[in-house]
C-alpha positions as a LaTeX table, in Angstrom:
\begin{tabular}{lrrr}
\hline
Residue & $x$ (\AA) & $y$ (\AA) & $z$ (\AA) \\
\hline
Unk1 & 134.60 & 140.34 & 95.97 \\
Unk2 & 133.29 & 140.44 & 99.79 \\
Unk3 & 130.07 & 141.75 & 98.77 \\
Unk4 & 129.26 & 138.95 & 96.34 \\
Unk5 & 129.77 & 136.43 & 99.20 \\
Unk6 & 127.44 & 137.34 & 101.03 \\
Unk7 & 124.15 & 136.63 & 99.03 \\
Unk8 & 125.86 & 133.16 & 98.30 \\
Unk9 & 126.16 & 132.34 & 101.99 \\
Unk10 & 122.26 & 133.32 & 102.60 \\
Unk11 & 121.29 & 131.28 & 99.45 \\
Unk12 & 122.41 & 128.20 & 100.78 \\
Unk13 & 120.33 & 128.11 & 103.70 \\
Unk14 & 117.47 & 128.88 & 102.02 \\
Unk15 & 118.26 & 126.13 & 99.56 \\
Unk16 & 119.27 & 123.49 & 101.93 \\
Unk17 & 115.74 & 125.24 & 103.88 \\
Unk18 & 113.85 & 124.22 & 100.75 \\
Unk19 & 115.29 & 121.20 & 99.91 \\
Unk20 & 114.37 & 119.75 & 103.83 \\
Unk21 & 110.71 & 120.97 & 103.30 \\
Unk22 & 110.27 & 118.99 & 99.92 \\
Unk23 & 111.65 & 115.99 & 101.71 \\
Unk24 & 109.35 & 116.49 & 104.46 \\
Unk25 & 106.03 & 117.20 & 102.37 \\
Unk26 & 107.22 & 114.16 & 100.12 \\
Unk27 & 107.91 & 111.81 & 102.74 \\
Unk28 & 105.45 & 108.72 & 103.12 \\
Unk29 & 103.69 & 109.51 & 106.58 \\
Unk30 & 104.66 & 106.38 & 109.02 \\
Unk31 & 101.77 & 104.22 & 110.00 \\
Unk32 & 100.84 & 105.30 & 113.84 \\
Unk33 & 98.36 & 104.23 & 116.41 \\
Unk34 & 96.98 & 107.99 & 116.26 \\
Unk35 & 96.82 & 108.02 & 112.74 \\
Unk36 & 94.91 & 104.73 & 112.64 \\
Unk37 & 92.58 & 105.81 & 115.56 \\
Unk38 & 92.02 & 109.14 & 113.67 \\
Unk39 & 90.93 & 107.39 & 110.46 \\
Unk40 & 88.69 & 104.81 & 112.57 \\
Unk41 & 86.98 & 108.33 & 114.04 \\
Unk42 & 86.74 & 110.12 & 110.36 \\
Unk43 & 85.36 & 106.73 & 109.11 \\
Unk44 & 82.54 & 106.27 & 111.89 \\
Unk45 & 81.34 & 109.50 & 111.33 \\
Unk46 & 81.42 & 109.43 & 107.75 \\
Unk47 & 79.70 & 106.28 & 107.34 \\
Unk48 & 77.26 & 107.28 & 109.88 \\
Unk49 & 76.33 & 110.40 & 108.52 \\
Unk50 & 76.28 & 108.60 & 104.81 \\
Unk51 & 73.90 & 105.76 & 106.33 \\
Unk52 & 71.50 & 108.35 & 107.93 \\
Unk53 & 71.47 & 110.38 & 104.86 \\
Unk54 & 70.71 & 107.30 & 102.44 \\
Unk55 & 67.74 & 106.21 & 104.83 \\
Unk56 & 66.25 & 109.86 & 104.96 \\
Unk57 & 66.65 & 109.72 & 100.87 \\
Unk58 & 65.23 & 106.23 & 100.88 \\
Unk59 & 62.09 & 107.27 & 103.00 \\
Unk60 & 61.60 & 110.70 & 101.68 \\
Unk61 & 61.77 & 110.09 & 97.92 \\
Unk62 & 61.31 & 106.16 & 97.08 \\
Unk63 & 57.86 & 106.88 & 97.32 \\
Unk64 & 57.99 & 109.73 & 94.92 \\
Unk65 & 60.20 & 107.71 & 92.44 \\
Unk66 & 57.61 & 104.59 & 92.73 \\
Unk67 & 54.52 & 106.51 & 92.07 \\
Unk68 & 55.95 & 109.12 & 89.19 \\
Unk69 & 58.24 & 107.09 & 87.70 \\
Unk70 & 61.22 & 109.59 & 88.69 \\
Unk71 & 63.91 & 107.13 & 89.17 \\
Unk72 & 66.83 & 109.20 & 87.51 \\
Unk73 & 65.94 & 111.80 & 90.36 \\
Unk74 & 66.11 & 109.04 & 93.00 \\
Unk75 & 69.49 & 107.96 & 91.69 \\
Unk76 & 70.91 & 111.52 & 91.80 \\
Unk77 & 69.30 & 111.64 & 95.20 \\
Unk78 & 71.23 & 108.58 & 96.51 \\
Unk79 & 74.47 & 110.17 & 95.12 \\
Unk80 & 76.03 & 112.06 & 97.79 \\
Unk81 & 74.72 & 109.83 & 100.98 \\
Unk82 & 76.34 & 106.52 & 99.20 \\
Unk83 & 79.58 & 108.65 & 98.82 \\
Unk84 & 79.65 & 109.53 & 102.58 \\
Unk85 & 79.05 & 106.10 & 103.30 \\
Unk86 & 81.29 & 104.47 & 100.64 \\
Unk87 & 84.23 & 106.66 & 101.77 \\
Unk88 & 83.40 & 106.14 & 105.80 \\
Unk89 & 83.30 & 102.53 & 105.09 \\
Unk90 & 86.92 & 102.82 & 102.70 \\
Unk91 & 88.32 & 104.63 & 105.91 \\
Unk92 & 87.25 & 102.26 & 108.22 \\
Unk93 & 88.99 & 99.39 & 106.25 \\
Unk94 & 91.96 & 101.50 & 105.87 \\
Unk95 & 92.33 & 102.08 & 109.74 \\
Unk96 & 91.97 & 98.46 & 110.38 \\
Unk97 & 94.72 & 97.38 & 107.66 \\
Unk98 & 96.90 & 100.00 & 109.10 \\
Unk99 & 96.37 & 98.63 & 112.48 \\
Unk100 & 97.26 & 95.07 & 111.35 \\
Unk101 & 100.57 & 96.65 & 109.37 \\
Unk102 & 101.53 & 98.27 & 112.76 \\
Unk103 & 101.08 & 94.75 & 114.94 \\
Unk104 & 103.16 & 93.03 & 112.21 \\
Unk105 & 105.79 & 95.82 & 112.27 \\
Unk106 & 106.21 & 95.85 & 116.34 \\
Unk107 & 106.46 & 91.77 & 115.82 \\
Unk108 & 109.47 & 92.27 & 113.38 \\
Unk109 & 110.95 & 94.90 & 115.61 \\
Unk110 & 110.63 & 92.59 & 118.41 \\
Unk111 & 111.95 & 89.62 & 117.19 \\
Unk112 & 115.08 & 91.43 & 115.43 \\
Unk113 & 115.51 & 93.17 & 119.05 \\
Unk114 & 119.10 & 95.00 & 118.83 \\
Unk115 & 120.67 & 92.03 & 116.33 \\
Unk116 & 122.15 & 93.59 & 113.29 \\
Unk117 & 122.02 & 90.56 & 110.99 \\
Unk118 & 118.49 & 89.04 & 111.10 \\
Unk119 & 117.52 & 85.93 & 109.04 \\
Unk120 & 114.26 & 86.51 & 107.23 \\
Unk121 & 112.88 & 83.14 & 108.32 \\
Unk122 & 112.90 & 84.41 & 111.78 \\
Unk123 & 111.07 & 87.21 & 110.90 \\
Unk124 & 108.92 & 85.61 & 108.83 \\
Unk125 & 107.79 & 83.14 & 111.70 \\
Unk126 & 107.46 & 85.75 & 114.34 \\
Unk127 & 104.92 & 87.53 & 112.37 \\
Unk128 & 103.08 & 84.50 & 110.90 \\
Unk129 & 103.28 & 85.80 & 107.55 \\
Unk130 & 104.32 & 84.27 & 104.18 \\
Unk131 & 107.75 & 85.08 & 102.25 \\
Unk132 & 106.26 & 87.72 & 99.99 \\
Unk133 & 104.29 & 89.82 & 102.20 \\
Unk134 & 107.41 & 89.76 & 104.54 \\
Unk135 & 109.59 & 91.08 & 102.08 \\
Unk136 & 107.04 & 93.74 & 101.26 \\
Unk137 & 106.81 & 95.18 & 104.81 \\
Unk138 & 110.34 & 94.68 & 105.43 \\
Unk139 & 111.01 & 96.86 & 102.20 \\
Unk140 & 108.68 & 99.21 & 103.23 \\
Unk141 & 110.12 & 99.66 & 106.88 \\
Unk142 & 113.75 & 99.89 & 105.23 \\
Unk143 & 112.54 & 102.48 & 103.06 \\
Unk144 & 111.01 & 104.57 & 106.07 \\
Unk145 & 114.05 & 104.15 & 107.84 \\
Unk146 & 112.68 & 102.03 & 110.61 \\
Unk147 & 115.93 & 99.63 & 110.87 \\
Unk148 & 118.00 & 102.30 & 110.39 \\
Unk149 & 119.65 & 104.51 & 107.72 \\
Unk150 & 121.86 & 102.15 & 105.93 \\
Unk151 & 119.67 & 98.79 & 106.07 \\
Unk152 & 119.07 & 96.66 & 103.52 \\
Unk153 & 117.43 & 93.55 & 102.37 \\
Unk154 & 119.66 & 91.09 & 100.99 \\
Unk155 & 117.30 & 88.38 & 99.12 \\
Unk156 & 120.07 & 86.24 & 97.88 \\
Unk157 & 121.11 & 85.20 & 101.43 \\
Unk158 & 117.41 & 85.93 & 103.05 \\
Unk159 & 119.01 & 88.28 & 105.75 \\
Unk160 & 117.89 & 91.56 & 106.81 \\
Unk161 & 121.01 & 93.75 & 107.63 \\
Unk162 & 120.92 & 96.72 & 109.62 \\
Unk163 & 124.38 & 98.37 & 108.03 \\
Unk164 & 126.51 & 96.94 & 105.38 \\
Unk165 & 129.41 & 96.60 & 108.59 \\
Unk166 & 126.77 & 94.09 & 109.94 \\
Unk167 & 126.66 & 92.46 & 106.79 \\
Unk168 & 130.45 & 92.08 & 106.09 \\
Unk169 & 130.63 & 90.90 & 110.16 \\
Unk170 & 128.33 & 88.27 & 109.42 \\
Unk171 & 129.54 & 86.92 & 106.17 \\
Unk172 & 133.34 & 86.97 & 107.91 \\
Unk173 & 131.62 & 85.19 & 110.75 \\
Unk174 & 129.91 & 82.40 & 108.34 \\
Unk175 & 133.10 & 82.30 & 106.50 \\
Unk176 & 135.12 & 81.47 & 109.59 \\
Unk177 & 132.80 & 78.73 & 110.51 \\
Unk178 & 132.50 & 76.85 & 107.64 \\
Unk179 & 134.14 & 73.84 & 107.22 \\
Unk180 & 137.35 & 73.29 & 105.06 \\
Unk181 & 137.34 & 71.10 & 102.51 \\
Unk182 & 139.92 & 68.28 & 103.25 \\
Unk183 & 142.59 & 67.38 & 101.26 \\
Unk184 & 142.51 & 64.25 & 99.70 \\
Unk185 & 145.77 & 62.16 & 99.08 \\
Unk186 & 146.26 & 61.72 & 95.45 \\
Unk187 & 145.26 & 58.01 & 94.53 \\
Unk188 & 147.88 & 56.26 & 92.23 \\
Unk189 & 147.39 & 55.01 & 88.87 \\
Unk190 & 146.28 & 51.90 & 87.92 \\
Unk191 & 143.83 & 48.98 & 89.91 \\
Unk192 & 144.34 & 48.11 & 93.08 \\
\hline
\end{tabular}
């Protein structure tokens, strides 16, 4: 029996290693200033190469296409330069979108501070966005763990809670501060 226990114990760390490796590979990368800057630099390089190659093809092959009617040849020569140019422009646009998203995320986090229960209206106002965009952003932030491991959006109450304890405390305080209905004396039957 002791001989079989050793391979089982060795298999568990390997299995845990595999699970953590799978999680790491499948995890969505968090937007960062470095990532946006890298996208921008690669986009500029690709767009410049594509633009230069496009000008080169236009200068060298356009006259040939016009003179001999070889438009298919000319279009084939344009394929790679246009691909480089459009890929570079796409990366530039992606870096700008990522940068704007990072700014919004920073505004959300700054507005929330250390509070555990945050109204969505405050976050929307801080980031100057509409309800739909704020909910998408906040949901993405929750999925990435930027609000903490137990955070969730309560769309029914338009609140962001960093944990279930925070939600319980918020609702307990809300119930304690709620005005209590005043009991009315029953009216006597009949006309007064």
